[in-house]
C-alpha positions in Angstrom: 167.2 48.8 218.6 168.4 45.4 217.7 170.7 44.5 214.8 169.5 41.6 212.7 172.0 39.0 211.8 172.3 38.4 208.0 173.7 35.1 206.9 175.7 35.1 203.7 176.8 32.0 201.8 180.2 33.1 200.6 180.6 29.9 198.6 177.9 31.1 196.1 179.4 34.6 195.6 180.4 35.4 192.0 178.5 32.4 190.7 175.7 32.7 188.1 172.4 31.7 189.6 169.1 31.4 187.6 166.1 33.1 189.2 162.5 32.2 188.7 159.5 34.1 189.8 157.5 32.2 192.4 154.3 34.1 191.5 153.8 32.9 187.9 150.9 30.8 189.3 150.0 29.3 192.6 149.7 25.6 193.4 147.3 26.1 196.3 145.1 28.9 194.8 143.5 31.4 197.2 144.7 29.3 200.2 148.2 30.8 199.7 147.1 34.4 200.1 144.2 36.8 200.0 144.8 38.1 196.4 144.2 35.4 193.8 145.3 37.8 191.0 148.8 38.3 192.4 150.5 35.6 190.2 151.3 36.6 186.6 149.2 34.1 184.7 145.8 34.6 186.4 146.2 38.3 186.3 147.0 38.3 182.6 144.1 36.0 181.8 141.6 38.3 183.7 143.1 41.3 182.0 142.7 39.7 178.6 139.1 38.7 179.4 138.2 42.2 180.5 139.9 43.8 177.4 138.0 41.5 175.0 134.7 41.9 176.8 134.9 45.7 177.0 135.9 45.9 173.3 133.0 43.8 172.2 130.5 45.8 174.3 131.7 49.1 173.0 131.6 47.8 169.4 128.0 46.8 169.9 127.2 50.1 171.6 128.7 52.2 168.6 127.1 50.0 165.9 123.9 52.1 165.6 126.2 55.1 165.0 128.1 53.3 162.2 131.3 53.9 163.9 134.2 51.6 162.9 135.5 49.1 165.5 138.7 51.0 165.7 136.9 53.8 167.6 135.6 51.3 170.2 139.0 49.7 170.5 140.7 53.1 171.3 138.0 54.0 173.8 138.4 50.6 175.5 142.0 51.4 176.2 141.3 54.9 177.4 138.5 53.8 179.7 140.5 50.9 181.2 143.5 53.2 181.6 144.4 55.8 184.2 142.3 58.4 182.3 138.9 56.9 183.5 138.7 53.7 185.6 142.4 53.9 186.5 141.6 56.8 188.8 139.9 54.3 191.1 142.7 52.9 193.3 140.9 49.6 193.7 140.6 49.1 190.0 144.1 50.1 189.1 145.8 48.2 192.0 143.7 45.1 191.7 143.3 44.7 187.9 146.0 46.8 186.2 148.8 47.4 188.7 151.6 49.5 187.2 154.3 46.9 188.0 152.6 44.4 185.7 152.8 46.6 182.6 156.0 44.7 181.5 153.8 41.6 181.1 151.3 43.4 178.8 154.0 45.1 176.7 155.5 41.9 175.1 152.1 40.6 174.3 151.1 44.0 172.8 154.1 44.0 170.5 153.5 40.3 169.7 150.0 41.3 168.6 151.5 44.1 166.4 153.7 41.5 164.6 150.7 39.5 163.5 148.7 42.6 162.7 151.5 43.5 160.4 151.4 40.0 158.8 147.7 40.4 158.1 148.2 43.8 156.7 150.9 42.5 154.3 148.6 39.6 153.3 145.7 42.0 152.5 147.8 44.8 150.8 148.0 44.5 147.0 151.2 46.3 145.9 150.3 45.8 142.2 147.2 47.9 142.7 149.4 51.0 143.2 150.5 50.7 139.5 146.8 51.0 138.5 146.1 54.0 140.6 144.9 57.0 138.7 147.1 60.2 138.5 144.7 62.3 140.5 144.6 59.7 143.4 148.4 59.5 143.3 148.8 63.2 143.6 146.4 63.4 146.5 148.2 60.5 148.2 151.6 62.2 147.8 150.2 65.5 149.1 148.5 63.6 151.9 151.9 62.2 153.0 154.1 65.3 153.0 151.7 68.1 154.1 150.4 66.1 157.2 154.1 65.3 158.0 154.9 69.0 157.9 151.8 70.1 159.9 152.1 67.2 162.4 155.8 67.9 163.0 155.2 71.6 163.5 152.2 71.2 165.8 154.2 68.9 168.0 156.1 71.9 169.4 152.9 73.5 170.5 152.8 70.9 173.3 156.5 70.3 173.7 157.5 73.9 173.6 160.4 73.3 176.0 162.2 70.8 173.7 165.8 71.7 172.8 168.0 70.6 170.0 169.8 68.2 172.5 166.6 66.7 173.9 165.8 63.2 172.8 162.1 64.1 172.6 162.8 66.3 169.6 162.4 63.2 167.4 158.8 63.0 168.7 157.9 65.5 165.9 158.7 62.8 163.4 156.4 60.3 165.0 153.6 62.9 165.3 153.9 63.7 161.6 154.1 60.0 160.7 150.9 59.2 162.6 149.1 61.9 160.7 150.2 60.5 157.3 148.2 57.3 158.0 144.9 56.7 156.2 143.4 53.4 157.3 142.7 51.6 154.1 140.6 48.8 155.5 138.8 51.0 158.1 138.0 53.6 155.4 136.7 51.0 153.0 134.3 49.6 155.6 133.0 53.1 156.5 132.4 54.1 152.9 130.7 50.7 152.2 128.3 51.2 155.1 127.5 54.7 154.0 126.9 53.6 150.4 129.5 55.9 148.8 132.3 53.5 148.2 131.5 53.5 144.5 131.2 57.3 144.1 134.0 59.4 142.6 135.3 60.7 146.0 135.1 57.2 147.5 137.2 55.8 144.7 139.8 58.6 145.0 139.9 58.3 148.8 140.4 54.6 148.9 143.0 54.7 146.1 145.1 57.3 147.9 144.7 55.5 151.2 146.5 52.5 149.8 149.6 54.6 149.0 149.4 56.5 152.3 149.4 53.3 154.2 152.5 52.0 152.5 154.3 55.3 153.1 153.4 55.2 156.7 154.9 51.8 157.1 158.1 53.2 155.6 158.0 56.1 158.1 157.6 53.6 161.0 160.7 51.7 160.0 162.6 54.9 159.5 161.5 56.2 162.9 162.8 53.0 164.5 166.1 53.5 162.8 166.6 57.1 163.7 165.7 56.6 167.4 168.5 54.0 167.9 171.1 54.4 170.6 173.8 55.4 168.1 172.9 57.7 165.3 176.1 56.7 163.5 174.5 53.3 162.9 171.6 54.8 161.0 173.1 54.1 157.6 173.8 50.5 158.5 170.3 50.0 159.8 168.7 51.3 156.6 171.1 49.4 154.3 170.7 46.1 156.1 166.9 46.4 156.3 166.7 47.2 152.6 169.0 44.2 151.9 166.6 41.9 153.8 163.6 43.3 151.8 165.3 42.8 148.5 166.4 39.3 149.5 162.9 38.4 150.3 161.5 39.9 147.1 164.0 38.3 144.7 164.9 35.0 146.4 162.4 34.1 149.1 159.3 34.9 147.1 160.4 32.8 144.0 161.3 29.9 146.4 157.8 30.1 147.9 156.3 30.2 144.4 158.2 27.1 143.4 156.9 25.3 146.5 153.3 26.4 145.7 153.6 25.3 142.1 154.9 21.9 143.0 152.1 21.3 145.5 149.7 18.7 144.0 146.5 20.4 142.7 143.5 20.0 144.9 145.6 18.9 147.9 145.2 22.2 149.7 147.5 23.5 152.4 148.2 21.3 155.3 149.0 22.4 158.9 152.7 21.9 158.0 152.4 24.7 155.4 150.7 27.0 157.8 153.1 26.3 160.6 156.0 26.9 158.3 154.6 30.3 157.4 154.2 31.3 161.0 157.7 30.1 161.7 158.9 32.2 158.7 157.2 35.2 160.1 159.0 34.8 163.4 162.3 34.2 161.8 162.1 37.2 159.5 160.9 39.3 162.5 164.0 38.4 164.4 166.2 39.3 161.4 164.7 42.7 160.9 165.0 43.3 164.7 168.6 42.4 164.5 169.0 44.9 161.7 167.8 47.6 164.0 164.2 48.1 163.1 161.3 46.0 164.5 159.9 42.5 164.1 156.7 43.9 162.7 158.6 45.2 159.7 159.7 41.6 158.9 156.1 40.4 159.4 154.8 43.0 157.0 157.4 42.0 154.3 156.7 38.3 154.8 153.0 39.0 154.2 153.7 40.9 151.1 155.8 38.2 149.5 153.3 35.4 149.9 152.8 34.5 146.2 149.6 32.5 146.1 146.1 34.1 146.5 144.6 30.9 147.9 147.4 30.5 150.5 146.8 34.2 151.4 143.1 33.6 151.9 143.7 30.5 154.1 146.1 32.4 156.3 143.8 35.4 156.6 140.9 33.1 157.5 142.9 31.3 160.1 144.5 34.3 161.7 142.2 37.2 161.4 139.7 36.3 164.2 142.4 35.3 166.6 144.6 38.4 166.0 141.8 41.0 165.9 139.6 39.3 168.5 142.2 38.2 171.1 145.6 39.7 170.5 144.8 43.3 169.4 142.6 44.2 172.5 145.8 43.7 174.6 147.6 46.2 172.4 144.8 48.8 172.8 144.7 48.3 176.5 148.5 48.8 176.7 148.1 52.0 174.7 145.3 53.1 177.0 147.4 52.5 180.1 150.1 54.7 178.7 147.7 57.5 177.7 146.9 59.5 180.8 144.7 62.5 180.0 144.9 63.7 183.6 148.6 64.4 183.1 148.1 66.7 180.1 149.5 70.0 181.4 148.8 72.0 178.3 145.6 74.0 178.2 142.7 72.5 176.4 142.8 75.4 174.0 146.2 74.2 172.9 144.8 70.6 172.7 141.8 71.8 170.6 144.2 73.8 168.3 146.3 70.7 167.8 143.2 68.5 167.0 142.0 71.2 164.5 145.5 71.3 162.8 145.7 67.5 162.7 142.2 67.2 161.2 142.9 69.9 158.6 146.2 68.3 157.3 144.5 65.9 154.9 141.9 68.5 153.9 144.6 71.0 153.0 146.4 68.2 151.0 143.2 67.5 148.9 142.5 71.2 148.4 146.0 71.7 147.2 145.7 69.0 144.5 142.2 70.3 143.5 143.9 73.3 141.9 145.9 71.0 139.7 143.1 68.7 138.8 139.5 69.2 137.8 138.2 68.5 141.3 135.5 70.7 142.8 136.2 72.3 146.2 133.3 70.4 147.8 134.7 67.1 146.5 138.2 67.9 147.6 137.0 68.7 151.2 135.1 65.4 151.2 138.2 63.5 150.1 140.2 65.2 152.8 137.8 64.4 155.6 137.6 60.8 154.4 141.3 60.3 154.3 141.5 61.5 158.0 140.3 58.0 158.9 143.0 56.4 161.0 143.9 52.7 161.7 145.9 50.7 164.2 149.0 51.7 162.3 148.7 55.3 163.6 148.6 54.0 167.2 151.4 51.6 166.6 153.6 54.5 165.4 152.8 56.6 168.5 153.3 53.6 170.9 156.7 52.8 169.4 157.6 56.5 169.6 156.7 56.4 173.3 158.6 53.1 173.8 161.7 54.7 172.1 161.3 57.7 174.5 160.9 60.1 171.6 157.4 61.0 172.8 156.4 62.0 176.3 153.2 60.7 178.0 151.6 64.0 177.4 152.3 64.3 173.7 151.3 60.6 173.3 148.0 61.2 175.1 147.1 64.3 173.1 147.7 62.6 169.7 145.7 59.5 170.7 142.7 61.8 171.4 143.3 63.6 168.1 143.3 60.3 166.2 140.1 59.3 168.0 138.3 62.5 167.1 139.4 62.5 163.5 138.2 58.9 163.0 134.9 59.5 164.8 134.1 62.6 162.6 134.4 60.6 159.3 131.1 58.7 159.7 128.9 61.8 160.4 130.7 63.6 157.6 129.8 60.9 155.1 126.2 61.1 156.2 126.1 64.8 155.5 127.8 64.4 152.1 125.7 63.8 149.1 127.6 63.0 145.9 126.8 64.9 142.8 124.2 63.0 140.8 124.7 62.1 137.2 121.9 64.0 135.6 122.2 62.2 132.3 118.8 60.6 131.7 118.8 56.8 131.8 116.1 56.1 129.2 117.3 53.3 127.0 117.0 50.4 129.3 115.8 47.9 126.7 116.8 47.0 123.1 113.2 47.4 121.9 113.2 51.1 122.9 116.8 51.8 121.7 117.2 54.2 118.8 119.0 53.0 115.7 121.2 56.1 115.5 122.4 55.8 119.2 125.0 53.5 120.6 123.6 50.3 122.0 125.3 50.0 125.4 125.9 46.4 126.5 127.5 45.2 129.7 129.1 41.8 129.1 129.9 39.9 132.3 132.7 37.3 132.3 133.2 34.7 135.0 136.1 33.0 133.3 138.2 33.3 130.1 136.2 30.5 128.6 133.2 32.8 128.4 134.9 35.3 126.1 134.6 33.5 122.7 130.9 32.9 123.0 130.3 36.5 124.1 132.4 38.0 121.3 130.6 35.7 118.9 127.3 37.1 120.0 128.6 40.7 119.8 129.9 40.1 116.3 126.5 39.3 115.0 124.9 42.2 116.8 125.5 44.3 113.7 127.5 47.3 114.8 127.9 50.0 112.2 128.9 53.6 112.2 125.2 54.6 112.0 124.2 52.1 114.7 127.3 51.7 117.0 127.7 49.4 120.0 129.5 50.2 123.2 130.6 47.2 125.1 131.6 47.2 128.8 133.4 43.9 129.4 133.3 43.2 133.2 135.6 40.5 134.4 134.1 39.2 137.7 136.6 37.9 140.2 135.8 36.2 143.5 137.3 38.1 146.4 140.1 36.1 148.0 143.6 36.6 149.2 144.5 40.3 149.2 141.0 41.2 149.9 140.3 44.8 148.8 137.1 45.0 146.8 137.6 47.2 143.8 136.7 48.0 140.2 139.7 48.4 137.9 139.3 50.0 134.5 142.0 48.7 132.1 143.4 50.6 129.2 144.6 48.9 126.0 148.0 49.4 124.6 149.9 49.6 127.9 152.6 47.2 128.8 151.6 44.6 131.4 153.5 43.6 134.5 156.8 41.8 134.0 155.8 38.9 136.2 152.0 38.8 135.9 150.0 36.8 138.4 147.4 34.2 137.2 144.6 36.7 137.5 146.6 39.3 135.5 147.3 36.8 132.8 143.6 36.1 132.4 142.8 39.9 132.4 145.4 40.4 129.7 143.8 37.7 127.6 140.3 39.3 128.0 141.7 42.7 127.2 143.4 41.4 124.1 140.3 39.6 122.9 138.1 42.6 123.1 140.7 44.9 121.6 140.9 42.6 118.6 137.1 42.6 118.4 137.1 46.4 118.4 139.8 46.6 115.7 138.1 44.1 113.4 134.6 45.6 113.8 133.0 48.8 112.7 131.3 51.2 115.1 132.5 49.4 118.2 133.9 50.9 121.3 135.0 48.7 124.2 136.1 49.1 127.8 137.4 46.2 129.9 137.0 46.3 133.7 137.9 43.9 136.5 135.6 43.8 139.5 136.7 41.9 142.6 133.9 41.1 145.1 132.3 38.2 147.0 129.8 36.1 145.1 127.2 37.0 147.7 127.2 40.7 146.5 128.4 40.3 142.9 124.8 40.8 141.6 124.5 44.1 143.3 127.8 45.2 141.8 126.7 44.2 138.3 123.5 46.1 138.6 125.2 49.2 140.0 127.8 49.2 137.2 125.0 48.7 134.6 123.3 51.8 136.0 126.5 53.8 136.1 127.2 52.9 132.5 123.6 53.3 131.5 123.5 49.9 129.8 120.5 48.7 127.8 121.4 45.0 127.9 123.4 42.8 130.3 124.9 39.5 129.0 125.4 36.8 131.7 127.2 33.6 131.0 125.4 30.4 131.9 126.8 28.4 134.9 126.9 25.2 132.9 129.1 24.2 129.9 128.7 21.4 127.4 131.1 18.5 127.8 132.5 16.3 125.0 129.7 13.8 125.4 127.1 16.4 125.0 126.0 16.7 128.6 125.8 20.1 130.4 128.3 20.2 133.2 127.9 22.5 136.2 131.3 24.4 136.3 130.3 27.3 138.5 127.3 26.7 140.7 127.7 30.0 142.5 127.3 31.9 139.3 123.7 30.6 139.0 122.7 32.5 142.2 124.4 35.6 140.8 122.5 35.3 137.5 119.2 34.8 139.2 119.7 37.8 141.5 120.8 40.0 138.6 117.6 39.1 136.7 115.5 40.0 139.7 117.2 43.4 140.2 118.6 44.5 136.9 118.1 48.1 135.8 117.9 47.0 132.2 117.2 44.0 130.0 119.2 40.9 130.7 120.2 37.9 128.6 121.7 34.6 129.7 124.1 33.2 127.1 124.5 29.4 126.9 127.1 27.8 124.7 126.2 24.3 123.4 129.4 23.6 121.5 129.3 26.4 118.9 132.5 28.1 120.2 134.4 24.8 120.1 133.4 24.3 116.5 135.1 27.6 115.6 131.9 28.6 113.7 130.4 32.1 113.7 126.7 32.4 114.4 125.3 33.0 110.9 121.9 31.2 111.1 119.7 32.6 113.9 116.3 31.2 115.0 113.9 33.2 117.2 111.1 31.4 118.9 108.2 33.7 119.7 105.5 32.7 122.2 104.3 36.1 123.2 104.9 38.6 126.0 107.4 41.4 126.7 110.4 39.1 127.0 109.7 37.6 123.5 109.3 41.1 122.0 112.6 42.1 123.5 114.2 38.9 122.1 112.7 39.6 118.7 114.0 43.2 118.8 117.6 41.9 119.4 117.2 39.3 116.7 115.9 41.9 114.3 119.0 44.0 114.8 121.2 40.9 114.2 119.3 40.2 111.0 120.5 43.4 109.5 124.0 41.9 109.4 124.9 41.1 105.8 126.2 37.6 106.6 123.3 36.6 108.9 120.0 34.9 108.2 117.1 35.0 110.6 114.2 32.5 111.1 111.3 33.7 113.2 108.7 31.1 114.3 105.6 32.2 116.1 104.0 29.5 118.2 100.2 29.8 118.5 98.0 27.7 120.7 95.0 26.0 119.2 93.3 26.8 122.5 92.7 30.4 123.7 95.7 31.9 125.4 94.8 32.4 129.0 96.1 34.0 132.1 97.1 31.8 134.9 95.0 32.6 137.9 96.9 33.3 141.1 95.6 33.4 144.6 97.1 36.4 146.4 96.5 34.8 149.8 98.7 31.9 148.8 101.6 34.3 148.7 100.8 36.4 151.8 103.9 35.2 153.6 106.3 35.5 150.8 108.3 38.5 149.5 107.4 38.9 145.8 107.9 41.0 142.8 104.6 41.3 140.9 104.0 42.1 137.3 100.9 43.9 136.2 99.5 41.9 133.3 96.7 42.7 130.9 96.3 39.7 128.5 94.5 41.7 125.8 97.1 44.5 125.8 99.9 41.9 125.6 98.2 40.2 122.7 97.7 43.5 120.9 101.3 44.6 121.6 102.5 41.2 120.2 100.5 41.6 117.1 101.5 45.2 116.6 105.2 44.5 117.0 105.1 41.4 114.7 103.2 43.3 112.0 105.8 46.0 112.2 108.5 43.4 111.9 106.9 41.6 108.9 106.2 44.8 107.0 109.7 46.1 107.5 111.3 42.8 106.4 108.9 41.6 103.7 111.5 42.1 101.0 114.5 40.7 102.9 115.3 37.3 101.6 117.6 36.5 104.6 114.6 36.7 107.0 111.8 34.2 107.1 108.7 34.2 109.2 106.3 31.3 109.9 103.5 30.4 112.4 102.9 27.1 114.0 99.5 26.3 115.6 99.9 23.6 118.2 97.8 22.2 121.0 100.0 21.3 123.9 103.5 21.2 125.3 104.3 17.8 123.7 103.8 19.2 120.2 105.9 22.2 121.2 108.8 20.0 122.3 108.6 18.0 119.1 108.4 21.1 116.9 111.5 22.6 118.5 113.4 19.3 118.3 112.5 19.1 114.6 114.3 22.4 114.0 117.6 20.7 115.0 118.0 19.5 111.5 118.0 23.1 110.2 121.5 23.6 111.9 120.8 27.0 113.4 123.8 28.5 115.1 121.9 30.7 117.6 118.5 30.4 119.3 117.0 33.5 120.8 114.1 33.1 123.1 112.3 35.1 125.8 112.2 34.0 129.4 108.4 33.9 129.1 107.2 36.0 132.0 103.7 37.2 131.9 101.4 35.2 129.6 101.1 31.5 130.1 99.9 29.1 127.4 99.0 25.4 127.1 102.1 25.2 124.9 104.4 26.0 127.8 102.6 25.5 131.1 103.7 21.8 131.4 107.3 22.7 130.6 107.4 25.3 133.3 106.5 22.7 135.9 109.6 20.6 135.0 112.2 23.3 134.6 115.7 22.4 135.8 116.8 26.0 135.4 113.8 28.3 136.0 116.0 31.4 135.3 115.9 30.3 131.7 112.2 30.0 131.4 110.5 26.9 129.9 111.7 27.2 126.3 115.3 28.2 127.3 115.4 25.3 129.7 114.2 22.9 127.0 116.9 24.1 124.6 119.6 23.6 127.2 118.6 20.4 128.9 117.4 18.4 125.9 119.6 16.4 123.5 120.4 17.9 120.2 122.7 16.7 117.4 123.8 20.1 116.2 125.9 22.6 118.1 124.6 26.1 118.8 124.3 28.8 121.4 121.1 30.0 123.2 120.3 33.5 124.4 117.5 33.8 126.9 116.2 37.3 127.1 114.3 39.1 129.9 113.0 42.6 129.2 113.3 45.3 131.8 110.1 46.6 133.5 110.0 49.8 135.3 109.3 49.3 139.0 106.2 51.0 140.5 104.4 51.2 143.8 102.0 48.2 144.3 98.4 48.9 144.1 95.3 47.0 145.2 94.0 44.6 142.6 97.3 44.0 140.9 97.5 40.7 139.2 100.3 38.2 140.1 101.3 36.4 137.0 103.3 33.4 136.0 106.2 35.7 135.8 106.1 36.4 139.5 109.6 36.1 141.0 110.9 36.3 144.5 112.4 39.5 145.8 113.6 40.8 149.1 110.8 43.3 149.3 107.4 43.9 147.8 107.4 45.9 144.6 105.4 45.8 141.4 106.7 45.8 137.9 104.7 47.0 135.0 105.5 47.2 131.3 106.9 50.6 130.3 106.5 50.8 126.6 105.8 54.4 125.8 106.2 56.4 128.9 109.3 58.6 129.2 111.5 57.3 132.0 113.3 59.8 134.2 116.6 59.3 135.8 116.7 57.3 139.0 119.7 57.8 141.3 121.5 54.5 141.2 122.1 52.5 144.3 125.3 51.6 146.0 127.4 48.5 146.6 125.9 47.3 149.8 128.6 44.8 150.7 131.5 45.6 148.5 133.1 48.5 147.6 134.5 49.2 144.4 137.4 51.3 143.4 137.9 52.7 139.9 141.5 53.4 139.1 141.9 55.1 135.8 
């Protein structure tokens, strides 16, 4: 045995020497050694690639089962970890060697920081103040009862824990993880299952928002109580609270000042965005120095961003990078720590824990059901839905493991419980069928409305400037105690910034927020305007709502709300507005697509309201002109004008345009439309003519002694004479023109006009009144009557009123048949939340 001589440089003893890893990357590639993944950088890159690829593949695999991506992300970590593929020595040693876990850990926590930032950007704290009492109680019960059950069930696994053991605090992390209800994950699940707009969907999502916020508080508290010195707990809590208050009362106003002083239309440059990212890092360092975690600072920074547009820009820039690249690293890190092979407890105990964990939210909802009028079936459904977990639950457990409050066994068991609870939600929503509103939805048109029943109108508002013209129209709609009007004012808001689609029902008389946002200021103006209209009118009831959704699905939301409210008429503002020089300026091009889609799919009659300066003149619509060309749309328009004519301060002029030639049906070639999706309308020209004559005769007989109503007929030959006749009426100074869209019957008086329509959704006459030059100021209401959909039959006639639709269906006039209730559809892309 030989003794090796060790050479020691005594001159360098007790000197500080910087050490660098010589395996960060290689200069000579594989020529330096057989394992190309030994250096840190190549290994991390291949780990990142495998994590992203596995996550994407599992998301695609679970898509047919409507499982949220969160399920695929958890499974990715478990499969790549020691529980599955990690059993293979080649895989674990080559791709995920244990000694490289410290490389993944910092990246995983870095991912959590920006996940917290995105959560803060998308969390609307103000929405909590609008949450209904029932949802608040369910949220509170869903916080404390799961905390108790989770903390108690922890000792089923860790039955050997003593009072002196550091793992006794693991009970707090278990309970905190069970309080989580993934707001964003739950919203997407309910949206896909078409129950987001139902009562249980609204309650579940509303309570999820409160539960999420409480879970973040528990996470910060857990970090504080697991510190090295428990005596510093009070200082950790106080300093963290001080930082939060400083951000709320000083940093946020400073950011608001910067945003307000940014030139309008300039947008946010890279400097702004980089400054925000720098601020996130700085605040994260401060909260970490206080004794909590950088992700707490990132969450607070996201919450204090004052501008919705800036929030939207940040979310758009960060979301794909954080969720697509960063977060897979976090899930892999969690999977590497979760080793199901080392679970020593019997699977009976594990199953018992999963059952207890899954029942926590259900017990919470059932407890509150005894205090509120919530059926047991609905309460169980709410409980199952609120079992949906999110990344926050895994973050709580992972930090608990890092802080050595949880063992690998307890961590692994709870990860499985979270996975099972989230996977069960989608099948449960498929089994659940919400209780249907059995109230018949019969009065879908004004023509069929009864005079002694309330006329239910859904008034849509894109902007505050739409309110005066809508209220002007409602004021002349002649509401009385015998013939009341119920108005549902729907403020439509494009979904940006804190993106949580919802429907908020406002109540009058309550005090608004102390520092209202721009959107809340507009909502207060709308609420005040309709409240004044209600107080100054007789027989009027109003309800103001705010619906936040993307323009792409706004039409579906309008139609669903109209069905829910059983409206007979929908008022849509026109997408153009008259300028000072008399031209019509396009102020909201996207609203045009919304209006067209609503007219295609509306469950009741629809009217597009165009303001040509009447609102600016401060005049009330007193002189009304109704132009009648024939067809169901014109009969609906006349029915509305007839109701207005009963107002004591209103005069009505009805002009019937008759062609000197025989009215004829436009012949359509069905083969010409073989490749197009269409909605057809079954037309019988003789029956339409008879129905027109019958309705006009009824109108003339009923109003023959009314001096405020005049009726005349004009016999013309072509569209040129029609245009001249309508322009000649400009001298009569009418305040409001009411016309039908003109589907169904075509006539020589309008066929040429239809070919040159700039706005086909208005029909030929409505387009003429909007696009032509007139000296007087007035408003125009273009009316489309609802037709009951029916199954297409061979031999149906495609008329001039044919309009495009996503799928083939046939519309036919429903004039006397009794309509039965049709279960209303769901919000396919957006999901609304009513907070009352």
